[in-house]
PDB file with SEQRES, HELIX, SHEET and CRYST1 records, atoms N, CA, C and O in Angstrom:
SEQRES   1 A   81  UNK UNK UNK UNK UNK UNK UNK UNK UNK UNK UNK UNK UNK          
SEQRES   2 A   81  UNK UNK UNK UNK UNK UNK UNK UNK UNK UNK UNK UNK UNK          
SEQRES   3 A   81  UNK UNK UNK UNK UNK UNK UNK UNK UNK UNK UNK UNK UNK          
SEQRES   4 A   81  UNK UNK UNK UNK UNK UNK UNK UNK UNK UNK UNK UNK UNK          
SEQRES   5 A   81  UNK UNK UNK UNK UNK UNK UNK UNK UNK UNK UNK UNK UNK          
SEQRES   6 A   81  UNK UNK UNK UNK UNK UNK UNK UNK UNK UNK UNK UNK UNK          
SEQRES   7 A   81  UNK UNK UNK                                                  
HELIX    1 AA1 UNK A    8  UNK A   17  1                                  10    
HELIX    2 AA2 UNK A   22  UNK A   37  1                                  16    
HELIX    3 AA3 UNK A   41  UNK A   45  1                                   5    
HELIX    4 AA4 UNK A   49  UNK A   51  5                                   3    
SHEET    1 AA1 3 UNK A  52  UNK A  53  0                                        
SHEET    2 AA1 3 UNK A  60  UNK A  64 -1                                        
SHEET    3 AA1 3 UNK A  70  UNK A  74 -1                                        
CRYST1    1.000    1.000    1.000  90.00  90.00  90.00 P 1           1          
ATOM      1  N   UNK A   1       0.847  -1.166   0.000  1.00  0.00           N  
ATOM      2  CA  UNK A   1       0.000   0.000   0.000  1.00  0.00           C  
ATOM      3  C   UNK A   1       0.896   1.234   0.000  1.00  0.00           C  
ATOM      4  O   UNK A   1       1.804   1.344   0.824  1.00  0.00           O  
ATOM      5  N   UNK A   2       0.649   2.138  -0.899  1.00  0.00           N  
ATOM      6  CA  UNK A   2       1.475   3.335  -0.982  1.00  0.00           C  
ATOM      7  C   UNK A   2       0.936   4.417  -0.048  1.00  0.00           C  
ATOM      8  O   UNK A   2      -0.267   4.490   0.201  1.00  0.00           O  
ATOM      9  N   UNK A   3       1.838   5.254   0.465  1.00  0.00           N  
ATOM     10  CA  UNK A   3       1.394   6.312   1.388  1.00  0.00           C  
ATOM     11  C   UNK A   3       0.556   7.359   0.672  1.00  0.00           C  
ATOM     12  O   UNK A   3       0.744   7.632  -0.513  1.00  0.00           O  
ATOM     13  N   UNK A   4      -0.365   7.933   1.415  1.00  0.00           N  
ATOM     14  CA  UNK A   4      -1.217   8.987   0.864  1.00  0.00           C  
ATOM     15  C   UNK A   4      -0.386  10.256   0.660  1.00  0.00           C  
ATOM     16  O   UNK A   4      -0.533  10.951  -0.345  1.00  0.00           O  
ATOM     17  N   UNK A   5       0.472  10.540   1.611  1.00  0.00           N  
ATOM     18  CA  UNK A   5       1.353  11.706   1.531  1.00  0.00           C  
ATOM     19  C   UNK A   5       2.770  11.185   1.417  1.00  0.00           C  
ATOM     20  O   UNK A   5       3.318  10.642   2.376  1.00  0.00           O  
ATOM     21  N   UNK A   6       3.363  11.348   0.250  1.00  0.00           N  
ATOM     22  CA  UNK A   6       4.703  10.805   0.054  1.00  0.00           C  
ATOM     23  C   UNK A   6       5.793  11.871   0.096  1.00  0.00           C  
ATOM     24  O   UNK A   6       6.970  11.557  -0.086  1.00  0.00           O  
ATOM     25  N   UNK A   7       5.424  13.108   0.331  1.00  0.00           N  
ATOM     26  CA  UNK A   7       6.385  14.196   0.431  1.00  0.00           C  
ATOM     27  C   UNK A   7       6.629  14.500   1.913  1.00  0.00           C  
ATOM     28  O   UNK A   7       5.699  14.869   2.630  1.00  0.00           O  
ATOM     29  N   UNK A   8       7.864  14.347   2.368  1.00  0.00           N  
ATOM     30  CA  UNK A   8       8.192  14.553   3.782  1.00  0.00           C  
ATOM     31  C   UNK A   8       7.880  15.969   4.257  1.00  0.00           C  
ATOM     32  O   UNK A   8       7.435  16.152   5.390  1.00  0.00           O  
ATOM     33  N   UNK A   9       8.102  16.961   3.418  1.00  0.00           N  
ATOM     34  CA  UNK A   9       7.826  18.347   3.822  1.00  0.00           C  
ATOM     35  C   UNK A   9       6.330  18.568   4.052  1.00  0.00           C  
ATOM     36  O   UNK A   9       5.939  19.262   4.991  1.00  0.00           O  
ATOM     37  N   UNK A  10       5.504  17.983   3.203  1.00  0.00           N  
ATOM     38  CA  UNK A  10       4.058  18.092   3.377  1.00  0.00           C  
ATOM     39  C   UNK A  10       3.636  17.406   4.666  1.00  0.00           C  
ATOM     40  O   UNK A  10       2.827  17.939   5.425  1.00  0.00           O  
ATOM     41  N   UNK A  11       4.185  16.222   4.911  1.00  0.00           N  
ATOM     42  CA  UNK A  11       3.870  15.464   6.115  1.00  0.00           C  
ATOM     43  C   UNK A  11       4.266  16.258   7.359  1.00  0.00           C  
ATOM     44  O   UNK A  11       3.483  16.350   8.305  1.00  0.00           O  
ATOM     45  N   UNK A  12       5.459  16.828   7.369  1.00  0.00           N  
ATOM     46  CA  UNK A  12       5.911  17.643   8.508  1.00  0.00           C  
ATOM     47  C   UNK A  12       5.021  18.866   8.705  1.00  0.00           C  
ATOM     48  O   UNK A  12       4.732  19.254   9.837  1.00  0.00           O  
ATOM     49  N   UNK A  13       4.592  19.464   7.610  1.00  0.00           N  
ATOM     50  CA  UNK A  13       3.726  20.647   7.703  1.00  0.00           C  
ATOM     51  C   UNK A  13       2.377  20.290   8.330  1.00  0.00           C  
ATOM     52  O   UNK A  13       1.839  21.055   9.130  1.00  0.00           O  
ATOM     53  N   UNK A  14       1.837  19.137   7.968  1.00  0.00           N  
ATOM     54  CA  UNK A  14       0.553  18.716   8.536  1.00  0.00           C  
ATOM     55  C   UNK A  14       0.707  18.449  10.027  1.00  0.00           C  
ATOM     56  O   UNK A  14      -0.114  18.901  10.825  1.00  0.00           O  
ATOM     57  N   UNK A  15       1.757  17.714  10.412  1.00  0.00           N  
ATOM     58  CA  UNK A  15       1.960  17.415  11.834  1.00  0.00           C  
ATOM     59  C   UNK A  15       2.354  18.658  12.630  1.00  0.00           C  
ATOM     60  O   UNK A  15       2.127  18.715  13.839  1.00  0.00           O  
ATOM     61  N   UNK A  16       2.935  19.641  11.971  1.00  0.00           N  
ATOM     62  CA  UNK A  16       3.340  20.869  12.655  1.00  0.00           C  
ATOM     63  C   UNK A  16       2.263  21.939  12.678  1.00  0.00           C  
ATOM     64  O   UNK A  16       2.456  22.991  13.288  1.00  0.00           O  
ATOM     65  N   UNK A  17       1.140  21.693  12.030  1.00  0.00           N  
ATOM     66  CA  UNK A  17       0.077  22.701  11.935  1.00  0.00           C  
ATOM     67  C   UNK A  17      -0.630  22.987  13.259  1.00  0.00           C  
ATOM     68  O   UNK A  17      -0.916  24.149  13.546  1.00  0.00           O  
ATOM     69  N   UNK A  18      -0.923  21.968  14.080  1.00  0.00           N  
ATOM     70  CA  UNK A  18      -1.614  22.285  15.347  1.00  0.00           C  
ATOM     71  C   UNK A  18      -0.743  23.169  16.243  1.00  0.00           C  
ATOM     72  O   UNK A  18       0.481  23.040  16.247  1.00  0.00           O  
ATOM     73  N   UNK A  19      -1.375  24.062  16.996  1.00  0.00           N  
ATOM     74  CA  UNK A  19      -0.620  24.964  17.869  1.00  0.00           C  
ATOM     75  C   UNK A  19       0.062  24.218  19.018  1.00  0.00           C  
ATOM     76  O   UNK A  19      -0.291  23.077  19.315  1.00  0.00           O  
ATOM     77  N   UNK A  20       1.019  24.849  19.648  1.00  0.00           N  
ATOM     78  CA  UNK A  20       1.753  24.242  20.752  1.00  0.00           C  
ATOM     79  C   UNK A  20       0.975  24.441  22.056  1.00  0.00           C  
ATOM     80  O   UNK A  20       1.393  25.181  22.947  1.00  0.00           O  
ATOM     81  N   UNK A  21      -0.157  23.764  22.136  1.00  0.00           N  
ATOM     82  CA  UNK A  21      -1.026  23.798  23.313  1.00  0.00           C  
ATOM     83  C   UNK A  21      -1.391  22.362  23.662  1.00  0.00           C  
ATOM     84  O   UNK A  21      -1.027  21.440  22.933  1.00  0.00           O  
ATOM     85  N   UNK A  22      -2.097  22.160  24.755  1.00  0.00           N  
ATOM     86  CA  UNK A  22      -2.540  20.803  25.102  1.00  0.00           C  
ATOM     87  C   UNK A  22      -3.408  20.222  23.997  1.00  0.00           C  
ATOM     88  O   UNK A  22      -3.240  19.064  23.615  1.00  0.00           O  
ATOM     89  N   UNK A  23      -4.333  21.021  23.486  1.00  0.00           N  
ATOM     90  CA  UNK A  23      -5.212  20.554  22.417  1.00  0.00           C  
ATOM     91  C   UNK A  23      -4.410  20.294  21.143  1.00  0.00           C  
ATOM     92  O   UNK A  23      -4.666  19.322  20.433  1.00  0.00           O  
ATOM     93  N   UNK A  24      -3.450  21.156  20.858  1.00  0.00           N  
ATOM     94  CA  UNK A  24      -2.603  20.972  19.682  1.00  0.00           C  
ATOM     95  C   UNK A  24      -1.761  19.714  19.773  1.00  0.00           C  
ATOM     96  O   UNK A  24      -1.591  19.005  18.782  1.00  0.00           O  
ATOM     97  N   UNK A  25      -1.230  19.432  20.964  1.00  0.00           N  
ATOM     98  CA  UNK A  25      -0.455  18.194  21.160  1.00  0.00           C  
ATOM     99  C   UNK A  25      -1.340  16.975  20.962  1.00  0.00           C  
ATOM    100  O   UNK A  25      -0.924  15.988  20.354  1.00  0.00           O  
ATOM    101  N   UNK A  26      -2.569  17.047  21.480  1.00  0.00           N  
ATOM    102  CA  UNK A  26      -3.527  15.953  21.275  1.00  0.00           C  
ATOM    103  C   UNK A  26      -3.787  15.754  19.789  1.00  0.00           C  
ATOM    104  O   UNK A  26      -3.776  14.624  19.301  1.00  0.00           O  
ATOM    105  N   UNK A  27      -4.021  16.847  19.069  1.00  0.00           N  
ATOM    106  CA  UNK A  27      -4.314  16.758  17.641  1.00  0.00           C  
ATOM    107  C   UNK A  27      -3.132  16.184  16.858  1.00  0.00           C  
ATOM    108  O   UNK A  27      -3.321  15.392  15.935  1.00  0.00           O  
ATOM    109  N   UNK A  28      -1.915  16.585  17.229  1.00  0.00           N  
ATOM    110  CA  UNK A  28      -0.720  16.050  16.575  1.00  0.00           C  
ATOM    111  C   UNK A  28      -0.608  14.548  16.800  1.00  0.00           C  
ATOM    112  O   UNK A  28      -0.266  13.802  15.882  1.00  0.00           O  
ATOM    113  N   UNK A  29      -0.895  14.105  18.019  1.00  0.00           N  
ATOM    114  CA  UNK A  29      -0.836  12.675  18.319  1.00  0.00           C  
ATOM    115  C   UNK A  29      -1.895  11.906  17.539  1.00  0.00           C  
ATOM    116  O   UNK A  29      -1.626  10.820  17.027  1.00  0.00           O  
ATOM    117  N   UNK A  30      -3.091  12.463  17.450  1.00  0.00           N  
ATOM    118  CA  UNK A  30      -4.160  11.821  16.680  1.00  0.00           C  
ATOM    119  C   UNK A  30      -3.740  11.667  15.227  1.00  0.00           C  
ATOM    120  O   UNK A  30      -3.888  10.591  14.648  1.00  0.00           O  
ATOM    121  N   UNK A  31      -3.222  12.727  14.640  1.00  0.00           N  
ATOM    122  CA  UNK A  31      -2.770  12.661  13.253  1.00  0.00           C  
ATOM    123  C   UNK A  31      -1.643  11.643  13.083  1.00  0.00           C  
ATOM    124  O   UNK A  31      -1.631  10.876  12.121  1.00  0.00           O  
ATOM    125  N   UNK A  32      -0.710  11.641  14.015  1.00  0.00           N  
ATOM    126  CA  UNK A  32       0.419  10.718  13.951  1.00  0.00           C  
ATOM    127  C   UNK A  32      -0.049   9.256  13.992  1.00  0.00           C  
ATOM    128  O   UNK A  32       0.412   8.429  13.206  1.00  0.00           O  
ATOM    129  N   UNK A  33      -0.958   8.952  14.907  1.00  0.00           N  
ATOM    130  CA  UNK A  33      -1.475   7.577  15.013  1.00  0.00           C  
ATOM    131  C   UNK A  33      -2.231   7.198  13.739  1.00  0.00           C  
ATOM    132  O   UNK A  33      -2.070   6.090  13.228  1.00  0.00           O  
ATOM    133  N   UNK A  34      -3.051   8.108  13.230  1.00  0.00           N  
ATOM    134  CA  UNK A  34      -3.792   7.811  12.000  1.00  0.00           C  
ATOM    135  C   UNK A  34      -2.846   7.553  10.831  1.00  0.00           C  
ATOM    136  O   UNK A  34      -3.051   6.608  10.069  1.00  0.00           O  
ATOM    137  N   UNK A  35      -1.814   8.380  10.680  1.00  0.00           N  
ATOM    138  CA  UNK A  35      -0.856   8.190   9.588  1.00  0.00           C  
ATOM    139  C   UNK A  35      -0.007   6.936   9.781  1.00  0.00           C  
ATOM    140  O   UNK A  35       0.240   6.206   8.820  1.00  0.00           O  
ATOM    141  N   UNK A  36       0.443   6.675  11.012  1.00  0.00           N  
ATOM    142  CA  UNK A  36       1.313   5.520  11.279  1.00  0.00           C  
ATOM    143  C   UNK A  36       0.598   4.190  11.104  1.00  0.00           C  
ATOM    144  O   UNK A  36       1.185   3.232  10.602  1.00  0.00           O  
ATOM    145  N   UNK A  37      -0.661   4.121  11.513  1.00  0.00           N  
ATOM    146  CA  UNK A  37      -1.368   2.844  11.522  1.00  0.00           C  
ATOM    147  C   UNK A  37      -2.343   2.687  10.357  1.00  0.00           C  
ATOM    148  O   UNK A  37      -2.713   1.567  10.005  1.00  0.00           O  
ATOM    149  N   UNK A  38      -2.758   3.794   9.764  1.00  0.00           N  
ATOM    150  CA  UNK A  38      -3.745   3.808   8.685  1.00  0.00           C  
ATOM    151  C   UNK A  38      -5.083   3.213   9.121  1.00  0.00           C  
ATOM    152  O   UNK A  38      -5.821   2.669   8.300  1.00  0.00           O  
ATOM    153  N   UNK A  39      -5.395   3.318  10.419  1.00  0.00           N  
ATOM    154  CA  UNK A  39      -6.705   2.884  10.880  1.00  0.00           C  
ATOM    155  C   UNK A  39      -7.723   3.970  10.547  1.00  0.00           C  
ATOM    156  O   UNK A  39      -7.364   5.120  10.293  1.00  0.00           O  
ATOM    157  N   UNK A  40      -8.981   3.593  10.551  1.00  0.00           N  
ATOM    158  CA  UNK A  40     -10.045   4.565  10.277  1.00  0.00           C  
ATOM    159  C   UNK A  40     -10.268   5.442  11.518  1.00  0.00           C  
ATOM    160  O   UNK A  40     -10.014   5.020  12.646  1.00  0.00           O  
ATOM    161  N   UNK A  41     -10.743   6.656  11.286  1.00  0.00           N  
ATOM    162  CA  UNK A  41     -10.989   7.590  12.392  1.00  0.00           C  
ATOM    163  C   UNK A  41     -11.949   6.986  13.407  1.00  0.00           C  
ATOM    164  O   UNK A  41     -11.766   7.167  14.611  1.00  0.00           O  
ATOM    165  N   UNK A  42     -12.968   6.273  12.941  1.00  0.00           N  
ATOM    166  CA  UNK A  42     -13.931   5.651  13.845  1.00  0.00           C  
ATOM    167  C   UNK A  42     -13.249   4.612  14.734  1.00  0.00           C  
ATOM    168  O   UNK A  42     -13.594   4.478  15.908  1.00  0.00           O  
ATOM    169  N   UNK A  43     -12.283   3.877  14.181  1.00  0.00           N  
ATOM    170  CA  UNK A  43     -11.544   2.890  14.978  1.00  0.00           C  
ATOM    171  C   UNK A  43     -10.705   3.584  16.047  1.00  0.00           C  
ATOM    172  O   UNK A  43     -10.586   3.087  17.167  1.00  0.00           O  
ATOM    173  N   UNK A  44     -10.130   4.721  15.704  1.00  0.00           N  
ATOM    174  CA  UNK A  44      -9.352   5.484  16.676  1.00  0.00           C  
ATOM    175  C   UNK A  44     -10.241   6.003  17.800  1.00  0.00           C  
ATOM    176  O   UNK A  44      -9.862   5.957  18.970  1.00  0.00           O  
ATOM    177  N   UNK A  45     -11.422   6.494  17.443  1.00  0.00           N  
ATOM    178  CA  UNK A  45     -12.356   7.022  18.435  1.00  0.00           C  
ATOM    179  C   UNK A  45     -12.780   5.938  19.416  1.00  0.00           C  
ATOM    180  O   UNK A  45     -12.991   6.220  20.595  1.00  0.00           O  
ATOM    181  N   UNK A  46     -12.906   4.700  18.941  1.00  0.00           N  
ATOM    182  CA  UNK A  46     -13.360   3.596  19.784  1.00  0.00           C  
ATOM    183  C   UNK A  46     -12.265   3.014  20.676  1.00  0.00           C  
ATOM    184  O   UNK A  46     -12.556   2.174  21.527  1.00  0.00           O  
ATOM    185  N   UNK A  47     -11.016   3.439  20.502  1.00  0.00           N  
ATOM    186  CA  UNK A  47      -9.929   2.909  21.334  1.00  0.00           C  
ATOM    187  C   UNK A  47     -10.144   3.292  22.797  1.00  0.00           C  
ATOM    188  O   UNK A  47     -10.534   4.417  23.110  1.00  0.00           O  
ATOM    189  N   UNK A  48      -9.886   2.347  23.669  1.00  0.00           N  
ATOM    190  CA  UNK A  48      -9.902   2.612  25.101  1.00  0.00           C  
ATOM    191  C   UNK A  48      -8.479   2.516  25.639  1.00  0.00           C  
ATOM    192  O   UNK A  48      -7.587   2.043  24.935  1.00  0.00           O  
ATOM    193  N   UNK A  49      -8.256   2.950  26.856  1.00  0.00           N  
ATOM    194  CA  UNK A  49      -6.917   2.893  27.443  1.00  0.00           C  
ATOM    195  C   UNK A  49      -6.370   1.470  27.461  1.00  0.00           C  
ATOM    196  O   UNK A  49      -5.168   1.265  27.292  1.00  0.00           O  
ATOM    197  N   UNK A  50      -7.243   0.489  27.665  1.00  0.00           N  
ATOM    198  CA  UNK A  50      -6.800  -0.905  27.709  1.00  0.00           C  
ATOM    199  C   UNK A  50      -6.321  -1.397  26.337  1.00  0.00           C  
ATOM    200  O   UNK A  50      -5.630  -2.412  26.252  1.00  0.00           O  
ATOM    201  N   UNK A  51      -6.683  -0.688  25.271  1.00  0.00           N  
ATOM    202  CA  UNK A  51      -6.305  -1.069  23.918  1.00  0.00           C  
ATOM    203  C   UNK A  51      -4.948  -0.503  23.494  1.00  0.00           C  
ATOM    204  O   UNK A  51      -4.421  -0.880  22.448  1.00  0.00           O  
ATOM    205  N   UNK A  52      -4.384   0.390  24.294  1.00  0.00           N  
ATOM    206  CA  UNK A  52      -3.115   1.044  23.964  1.00  0.00           C  
ATOM    207  C   UNK A  52      -2.020   0.466  24.850  1.00  0.00           C  
ATOM    208  O   UNK A  52      -2.082   0.582  26.074  1.00  0.00           O  
ATOM    209  N   UNK A  53      -1.026  -0.151  24.239  1.00  0.00           N  
ATOM    210  CA  UNK A  53       0.086  -0.760  24.973  1.00  0.00           C  
ATOM    211  C   UNK A  53       1.372  -0.033  24.585  1.00  0.00           C  
ATOM    212  O   UNK A  53       1.899  -0.236  23.491  1.00  0.00           O  
ATOM    213  N   UNK A  54       1.880   0.824  25.493  1.00  0.00           N  
ATOM    214  CA  UNK A  54       3.103   1.565  25.185  1.00  0.00           C  
ATOM    215  C   UNK A  54       4.284   1.133  26.037  1.00  0.00           C  
ATOM    216  O   UNK A  54       5.417   1.523  25.756  1.00  0.00           O  
ATOM    217  N   UNK A  55       4.045   0.335  27.075  1.00  0.00           N  
ATOM    218  CA  UNK A  55       5.123  -0.076  27.970  1.00  0.00           C  
ATOM    219  C   UNK A  55       5.793  -1.366  27.526  1.00  0.00           C  
ATOM    220  O   UNK A  55       6.617  -1.908  28.263  1.00  0.00           O  
ATOM    221  N   UNK A  56       5.467  -1.867  26.358  1.00  0.00           N  
ATOM    222  CA  UNK A  56       6.018  -3.119  25.880  1.00  0.00           C  
ATOM    223  C   UNK A  56       7.186  -2.855  24.937  1.00  0.00           C  
ATOM    224  O   UNK A  56       7.398  -1.727  24.494  1.00  0.00           O  
ATOM    225  N   UNK A  57       7.943  -3.915  24.636  1.00  0.00           N  
ATOM    226  CA  UNK A  57       9.047  -3.788  23.680  1.00  0.00           C  
ATOM    227  C   UNK A  57       8.535  -3.404  22.300  1.00  0.00           C  
ATOM    228  O   UNK A  57       9.229  -2.736  21.533  1.00  0.00           O  
ATOM    229  N   UNK A  58       7.331  -3.824  21.995  1.00  0.00           N  
ATOM    230  CA  UNK A  58       6.731  -3.531  20.699  1.00  0.00           C  
ATOM    231  C   UNK A  58       5.377  -2.857  20.934  1.00  0.00           C  
ATOM    232  O   UNK A  58       4.358  -3.542  21.022  1.00  0.00           O  
ATOM    233  N   UNK A  59       5.350  -1.519  21.036  1.00  0.00           N  
ATOM    234  CA  UNK A  59       4.095  -0.813  21.305  1.00  0.00           C  
ATOM    235  C   UNK A  59       3.043  -1.155  20.259  1.00  0.00           C  
ATOM    236  O   UNK A  59       3.360  -1.293  19.077  1.00  0.00           O  
ATOM    237  N   UNK A  60       1.791  -1.292  20.689  1.00  0.00           N  
ATOM    238  CA  UNK A  60       0.744  -1.618  19.733  1.00  0.00           C  
ATOM    239  C   UNK A  60      -0.611  -1.117  20.198  1.00  0.00           C  
ATOM    240  O   UNK A  60      -0.816  -0.763  21.359  1.00  0.00           O  
ATOM    241  N   UNK A  61      -1.524  -1.103  19.240  1.00  0.00           N  
ATOM    242  CA  UNK A  61      -2.915  -0.745  19.490  1.00  0.00           C  
ATOM    243  C   UNK A  61      -3.767  -1.967  19.176  1.00  0.00           C  
ATOM    244  O   UNK A  61      -3.550  -2.624  18.158  1.00  0.00           O  
ATOM    245  N   UNK A  62      -4.717  -2.276  20.020  1.00  0.00           N  
ATOM    246  CA  UNK A  62      -5.690  -3.313  19.721  1.00  0.00           C  
ATOM    247  C   UNK A  62      -6.913  -2.594  19.164  1.00  0.00           C  
ATOM    248  O   UNK A  62      -7.651  -1.932  19.894  1.00  0.00           O  
ATOM    249  N   UNK A  63      -7.110  -2.738  17.851  1.00  0.00           N  
ATOM    250  CA  UNK A  63      -8.158  -2.001  17.154  1.00  0.00           C  
ATOM    251  C   UNK A  63      -9.367  -2.896  16.954  1.00  0.00           C  
ATOM    252  O   UNK A  63      -9.249  -4.023  16.472  1.00  0.00           O  
ATOM    253  N   UNK A  64     -10.523  -2.384  17.327  1.00  0.00           N  
ATOM    254  CA  UNK A  64     -11.775  -3.111  17.164  1.00  0.00           C  
ATOM    255  C   UNK A  64     -12.385  -2.688  15.833  1.00  0.00           C  
ATOM    256  O   UNK A  64     -12.882  -1.572  15.688  1.00  0.00           O  
ATOM    257  N   UNK A  65     -12.339  -3.586  14.882  1.00  0.00           N  
ATOM    258  CA  UNK A  65     -12.846  -3.283  13.550  1.00  0.00           C  
ATOM    259  C   UNK A  65     -14.332  -3.544  13.438  1.00  0.00           C  
ATOM    260  O   UNK A  65     -15.058  -3.534  14.432  1.00  0.00           O  
ATOM    261  N   UNK A  66     -14.767  -3.773  12.239  1.00  0.00           N  
ATOM    262  CA  UNK A  66     -16.178  -4.006  11.956  1.00  0.00           C  
ATOM    263  C   UNK A  66     -16.600  -5.353  12.537  1.00  0.00           C  
ATOM    264  O   UNK A  66     -15.893  -6.349  12.383  1.00  0.00           O  
ATOM    265  N   UNK A  67     -17.735  -5.381  13.195  1.00  0.00           N  
ATOM    266  CA  UNK A  67     -18.242  -6.618  13.785  1.00  0.00           C  
ATOM    267  C   UNK A  67     -17.377  -7.051  14.956  1.00  0.00           C  
ATOM    268  O   UNK A  67     -17.109  -6.258  15.859  1.00  0.00           O  
ATOM    269  N   UNK A  68     -16.941  -8.298  14.948  1.00  0.00           N  
ATOM    270  CA  UNK A  68     -16.124  -8.825  16.038  1.00  0.00           C  
ATOM    271  C   UNK A  68     -14.645  -8.841  15.677  1.00  0.00           C  
ATOM    272  O   UNK A  68     -13.828  -9.368  16.432  1.00  0.00           O  
ATOM    273  N   UNK A  69     -14.300  -8.275  14.547  1.00  0.00           N  
ATOM    274  CA  UNK A  69     -12.916  -8.282  14.069  1.00  0.00           C  
ATOM    275  C   UNK A  69     -12.034  -7.403  14.965  1.00  0.00           C  
ATOM    276  O   UNK A  69     -12.369  -6.252  15.247  1.00  0.00           O  
ATOM    277  N   UNK A  70     -10.904  -7.963  15.407  1.00  0.00           N  
ATOM    278  CA  UNK A  70      -9.926  -7.212  16.194  1.00  0.00           C  
ATOM    279  C   UNK A  70      -8.567  -7.408  15.548  1.00  0.00           C  
ATOM    280  O   UNK A  70      -8.229  -8.515  15.129  1.00  0.00           O  
ATOM    281  N   UNK A  71      -7.795  -6.349  15.468  1.00  0.00           N  
ATOM    282  CA  UNK A  71      -6.457  -6.419  14.888  1.00  0.00           C  
ATOM    283  C   UNK A  71      -5.493  -5.642  15.755  1.00  0.00           C  
ATOM    284  O   UNK A  71      -5.859  -4.648  16.383  1.00  0.00           O  
ATOM    285  N   UNK A  72      -4.241  -6.112  15.783  1.00  0.00           N  
ATOM    286  CA  UNK A  72      -3.195  -5.373  16.476  1.00  0.00           C  
ATOM    287  C   UNK A  72      -2.375  -4.623  15.445  1.00  0.00           C  
ATOM    288  O   UNK A  72      -1.972  -5.185  14.426  1.00  0.00           O  
ATOM    289  N   UNK A  73      -2.134  -3.366  15.714  1.00  0.00           N  
ATOM    290  CA  UNK A  73      -1.312  -2.533  14.851  1.00  0.00           C  
ATOM    291  C   UNK A  73      -0.102  -2.087  15.647  1.00  0.00           C  
ATOM    292  O   UNK A  73      -0.236  -1.514  16.728  1.00  0.00           O  
ATOM    293  N   UNK A  74       1.069  -2.349  15.115  1.00  0.00           N  
ATOM    294  CA  UNK A  74       2.284  -1.896  15.773  1.00  0.00           C  
ATOM    295  C   UNK A  74       2.599  -0.494  15.263  1.00  0.00           C  
ATOM    296  O   UNK A  74       2.368  -0.188  14.093  1.00  0.00           O  
ATOM    297  N   UNK A  75       3.114   0.333  16.121  1.00  0.00           N  
ATOM    298  CA  UNK A  75       3.421   1.691  15.738  1.00  0.00           C  
ATOM    299  C   UNK A  75       4.714   2.131  16.401  1.00  0.00           C  
ATOM    300  O   UNK A  75       5.163   1.547  17.387  1.00  0.00           O  
ATOM    301  N   UNK A  76       5.292   3.161  15.840  1.00  0.00           N  
ATOM    302  CA  UNK A  76       6.525   3.723  16.399  1.00  0.00           C  
ATOM    303  C   UNK A  76       6.165   4.932  17.239  1.00  0.00           C  
ATOM    304  O   UNK A  76       5.338   5.758  16.854  1.00  0.00           O  
ATOM    305  N   UNK A  77       6.801   5.015  18.386  1.00  0.00           N  
ATOM    306  CA  UNK A  77       6.613   6.193  19.230  1.00  0.00           C  
ATOM    307  C   UNK A  77       7.707   7.184  18.849  1.00  0.00           C  
ATOM    308  O   UNK A  77       8.894   6.888  18.984  1.00  0.00           O  
ATOM    309  N   UNK A  78       7.311   8.346  18.380  1.00  0.00           N  
ATOM    310  CA  UNK A  78       8.280   9.367  17.996  1.00  0.00           C  
ATOM    311  C   UNK A  78       8.199  10.518  18.980  1.00  0.00           C  
ATOM    312  O   UNK A  78       7.149  11.136  19.157  1.00  0.00           O  
ATOM    313  N   UNK A  79       9.307  10.790  19.606  1.00  0.00           N  
ATOM    314  CA  UNK A  79       9.355  11.909  20.536  1.00  0.00           C  
ATOM    315  C   UNK A  79      10.159  13.020  19.877  1.00  0.00           C  
ATOM    316  O   UNK A  79      11.270  12.795  19.397  1.00  0.00           O  
ATOM    317  N   UNK A  80       9.597  14.201  19.858  1.00  0.00           N  
ATOM    318  CA  UNK A  80      10.340  15.325  19.283  1.00  0.00           C  
ATOM    319  C   UNK A  80      10.701  16.294  20.395  1.00  0.00           C  
ATOM    320  O   UNK A  80       9.957  16.447  21.364  1.00  0.00           O  
ATOM    321  N   UNK A  81      11.851  16.949  20.249  1.00  0.00           N  
ATOM    322  CA  UNK A  81      12.306  17.886  21.303  1.00  0.00           C  
ATOM    323  C   UNK A  81      11.422  19.101  21.422  1.00  0.00           C  
ATOM    324  O   UNK A  81      11.675  19.970  22.256  1.00  0.00           O  
TER     325      UNK A  81                                                      
END                                                                             
């Protein structure tokens, strides 16, 4: 599957667009998770704290798809200064 945004400058501009506030940090994280995992927005909204595993060697999300379908998506945690 090819990326929707294949230009790094465009990608950085989108992730850098939210303001440097609590809400902006939340929005940046939402965008990052959506881009990294390619899950649907509805799947992201349905995530609960128990579905997010960040303390493991391989961080992942347990995504509840359509019906009873569940999938694990591995993602990279990127920390910026």
